[in-house]
ROGU-890641 format. One record per residue: x, y, z of N, C-alpha, C, O in turn; chain; residue number from 0; residue in three letters. Coordinates in steps of 0.02 Angstrom, whole numbers, plus 50000, padded with zeros to 5 digits. Each point is the difference from the previous one (the first is absolute). Layout:
REM residues N
NODE    n.px    n.py    n.pz   ca.px   ca.py   ca.pz    c.px    c.py    c.pz    o.px    o.py    o.pz   chain     n   res
NODE       X       Y       Z       X       Y       Z       X       Y       Z       X       Y       Z       A   NUM   ALA
...
END
This chain:
REM residues 89
NODE    n.px    n.py    n.pz   ca.px   ca.py   ca.pz    c.px    c.py    c.pz    o.px    o.py    o.pz   chain     n   res
NODE   50042   49941   50000   49958   50059   50000   50044   50062   50000   50046   50007   50041       A     0   MET
NODE   49940   50040   49913   50038   50062   49996   49976   50048   50053   49940   50007   50012       A     1   MET
NODE   50108   50027   50021   49985   50050   50050   50019   50069   49972   50054   50009   49972       A     2   LYS
NODE   49901   50039   50035   50011   50067   49973   50066   50030   50025   50037   50029   49961       A     3   LYS
NODE   49977   49963   50103   50061   50030   50028   50064   49967   49975   50054   50029   50007       A     4   ASP
NODE   49941   49913   49964   50059   49965   49973   50011   50014   49926   50053   49982   49973       A     5   GLU
NODE   49899   50050   49994   50007   50013   49929   50038   50065   49988   49992   50049   50036       A     6   LEU
NODE   50050   49950   49913   50035   50061   49980   49952   50044   49959   49957   49975   49964       A     7   GLN
NODE   50052   50090   50043   49967   50047   49955   50054   50027   49955   50051   50026   50023       A     8   ILE
NODE   49937   49968   49911   50052   50019   49952   49973   50050   49948   49940   50003   49987       A     9   VAL
NODE   50106   50034   49985   49987   50044   49943   50036   49969   49941   50060   49985   50005       A    10   LEU
NODE   49905   50004   49940   50029   49969   49941   49989   50045   49940   49943   50015   49983       A    11   VAL
NODE   50111   50005   49985   49997   50034   49935   50009   49948   49946   50047   49959   50004       A    12   ASP
NODE   49909   50041   49946   50004   49949   49948   49972   50027   49935   49965   50051   49999       A    13   TRP
NODE   50051   49915   49947   49978   50020   49933   49943   49955   49978   50006   49939   49998       A    14   LEU
NODE   49937   50092   49987   49940   49964   49980   49995   49999   49924   50023   50046   49966       A    15   ASP
NODE   49946   49902   50008   49988   49994   49928   49949   50052   49978   49957   50020   50040       A    16   ALA
NODE   50047   50000   49899   49951   50046   49971   49948   49958   49962   50016   49949   49971       A    17   MET
NODE   49922   50074   50030   49947   49967   49965   49950   50051   49975   49989   50051   50033       A    18   SER
NODE   49981   49936   49910   49950   50047   49975   49931   49977   50024   49994   49951   50037       A    19   ASP
NODE   49956   50083   49941   49932   49982   50020   49965   49959   49945   49940   50006   49990       A    20   ASP
NODE   50098   49953   49976   49976   49956   49947   49972   50039   49940   49952   49978   49968       A    21   ASN
NODE   50078   50080   50019   49981   50038   49941   50057   49996   49950   50056   49979   50017       A    22   THR
NODE   49931   50042   49922   50053   50002   49949   50048   50055   50017   49980   50055   50020       A    23   TRP
NODE   50086   49931   49973   50051   50050   50014   50048   50005   49942   50015   49950   49967       A    24   GLN
NODE   50008   50110   50022   50052   50011   49950   50063   49965   50024   50021   50010   50057       A    25   ASP
NODE   50010   49949   49900   50058   49960   50020   50059   50044   50020   50037   49982   50046       A    26   LEU
NODE   49972   50074   49920   50055   50046   50018   49990   50027   50071   50047   50004   50039       A    27   LYS
NODE   49892   50014   49977   49984   50025   50067   50010   49945   50053   50027   50013   50054       A    28   GLU
NODE   49953   49927   49929   50009   49943   50045   50074   49987   50014   50018   49984   50057       A    29   LEU
NODE   50023   50021   49892   50072   49987   50008   50034   50052   50044   50054   49987   50027       A    30   GLN
NODE   49916   50071   49981   50030   50054   50040   49979   49996   50073   50027   50037   50042       A    31   GLU
NODE   49927   49918   49975   49979   49994   50070   50056   49971   50043   50040   49960   49977       A    32   GLN
NODE   49961   50062   50085   50051   49978   50048   49966   49960   50055   49940   50006   50011       A    33   LYS
NODE   50099   49954   50024   49974   49967   50059   49980   50052   50051   50032   50053   50005       A    34   LEU
NODE   49916   49933   50033   49974   50049   50048   50031   49988   50069   49992   49946   50028       A    35   ARG
NODE   50042   50104   50001   50027   49993   50068   49943   50003   50051   49957   50044   49997       A    36   PRO
NODE   50043   49908   50049   49948   49995   50051   50034   49993   50069   50054   49970   50005       A    37   VAL
NODE   49915   50057   50046   50022   49989   50069   49944   49967   50038   49943   50025   50001       A    38   THR
NODE   50072   49919   50031   49952   49965   50042   50027   49996   50071   50060   49990   50010       A    39   SER
NODE   49896   50019   50039   50017   49995   50070   49952   49951   50032   49939   50004   49990       A    40   VAL
NODE   50087   49949   50050   49955   49953   50032   50036   49950   50043   50061   50001   50008       A    41   GLY
NODE   49898   49954   50020   50026   49944   50039   50030   49949   49953   49968   49980   49951       A    42   TYR
NODE   50093   49998   50063   50033   49949   49960   49973   49932   50021   50014   49976   50055       A    43   LEU
NODE   49947   49993   49901   49968   49936   50015   50044   49941   49979   50003   49950   50035       A    44   ILE
NODE   50031   50057   49908   50043   49946   49976   50051   50029   49952   49985   50047   49962       A    45   LYS
NODE   50074   49924   50040   50053   50020   49953   50039   49937   49984   50025   49965   50044       A    46   GLU
NODE   49982   50021   49891   50041   49944   49979   50043   50023   49941   50005   50060   49987       A    47   ASP
NODE   50026   49893   49978   50047   50020   49947   49965   50033   49941   50032   50036   49961       A    48   LYS
NODE   49903   49953   50031   49963   50026   49942   49959   50063   50014   49994   50043   49957       A    49   ASP
NODE   49977   49961   50103   49952   50054   50011   49999   50023   50073   50025   49966   50046       A    50   SER
NODE   49946   50093   49963   49989   50031   50065   49925   50014   50005   49971   50030   49955       A    51   THR
NODE   49998   49949   50100   49928   50008   50008   49987   50047   50059   50023   49988   50056       A    52   ILE
NODE   49939   50066   49931   49981   50049   50050   49925   50005   50006   49964   49987   49951       A    53   LEU
NODE   50012   50031   50108   49930   50021   50009   50000   50067   50036   50043   50012   50043       A    54   VAL
NODE   49909   50031   49940   49997   50065   50033   49960   49996   50065   50008   50043   50044       A    55   SER
NODE   49950   49907   49962   49960   49989   50061   50007   49928   50021   50002   49955   49958       A    56   SER
NODE   50001   50033   50108   50009   49932   50026   49955   49990   50060   50002   50038   50047       A    57   PHE
NODE   49956   49909   49950   49957   49981   50056   50029   49937   50031   49995   49945   49973       A    58   ASP
NODE   50037   50065   50085   50035   49944   50033   49952   49944   50019   50017   49941   49993       A    59   GLU
NODE   49924   50077   50031   49953   49949   50024   49978   49953   49943   50000   49939   50008       A    60   GLU
NODE   49981   50090   49935   49975   49958   49945   50056   49977   49954   49989   49957   49957       A    61   SER
NODE   50072   50070   50052   50057   49985   49957   49984   50018   49927   50015   49962   49954       A    62   GLN
NODE   49954   50096   50038   49984   50026   49933   50035   50067   49989   50014   50037   50047       A    63   CYS
NODE   50000   49977   49889   50031   50062   49982   49961   50035   49946   49966   49968   49960       A    64   GLY
NODE   50038   50098   50039   49967   50040   49949   50051   50041   49962   50054   50016   50026       A    65   GLY
NODE   49930   50001   49913   50046   50041   49960   50064   49963   49983   50054   50029   50003       A    66   GLY
NODE   49939   49908   49981   50059   49959   49986   50031   50014   49932   49966   50017   49952       A    67   GLY
NODE   50099   49974   50045   50037   50006   49937   50057   49950   50000   50035   49992   50050       A    68   VAL
NODE   49973   49974   49893   50056   49954   49990   50046   50034   49950   49981   50013   49943       A    69   VAL
NODE   50080   50001   50079   50048   50038   49959   50055   49952   49978   50033   49970   50042       A    70   ILE
NODE   49979   50024   49893   50057   49960   49977   50065   50033   50024   50010   50060   49991       A    71   PRO
NODE   50034   49901   50040   50062   50028   50028   50044   50033   49947   50036   50048   50015       A    72   ASN
NODE   49960   49928   49923   50043   50032   49949   49973   50068   49979   50033   50034   49960       A    73   ASN
NODE   49909   49987   50065   49973   50067   49987   50015   50049   50056   49987   50060   49993       A    74   CYS
NODE   50039   49915   50063   50013   50042   50059   50065   50040   49990   50052   49972   49983       A    75   ILE
NODE   49943   50094   50028   50059   50043   49994   50028   50020   50068   50058   50018   50006       A    76   THR
NODE   49898   49980   50047   50022   50018   50067   49952   49970   50050   49939   49998   49989       A    77   LYS
NODE   50088   49978   50067   49959   49974   50054   50028   50027   50065   50060   49995   50013       A    78   LYS
NODE   49896   50034   50029   50021   50030   50063   49955   49974   50055   49938   50005   49996       A    79   LEU
NODE   50092   49967   50057   49961   49977   50057   49985   50060   50044   50045   50033   50025       A    80   VAL
NODE   49890   49981   49985   49979   50057   50040   49989   49980   50073   50010   50040   50045       A    81   LEU
NODE   49969   49896   49966   49990   49974   50068   50015   49926   49998   49977   49964   49955       A    82   LYS
NODE   50061   50014   50094   50014   49928   50003   50071   49988   50023   50032   50042   50031       A    83   GLY
NODE   49993   49899   49953   50066   49980   50021   50052   50052   49982   49999   50029   49946       A    84   GLN
NODE   50046   49983   50100   50058   50044   49992   49982   50074   49993   50043   50040   49981       A    85   PHE
NODE   49895   49979   50032   49980   50070   49995   49975   50026   50067   49974   49962   50041       A    86   ASN
NODE   50035   50102   49970   49972   50032   50059   49926   50010   49987   49980   50025   49948       A    87   VAL
NODE   49979   49956   50101   49927   50005   49989   49971   50054   50044   49939   50011   49998       A    88   GLU
END
């Protein structure tokens, strides 16, 4: 069982994929699009060699999380522990 006080709170900067709204796009315009920089902050639920999983809300009693995101580790540009091991709280 995960305990809220034992979870790290992290800030993760990462690059997200670009996607259109399923409309026709000029190919030249599409080629000029860049990856979108995103910042996510949340409870670190799981981290392995492939991905980092965060939730913005955590209910310890039900063991449920809200606002979850699974971030591919190869898209992460920076990770900072805001609360948890080796940090002043």
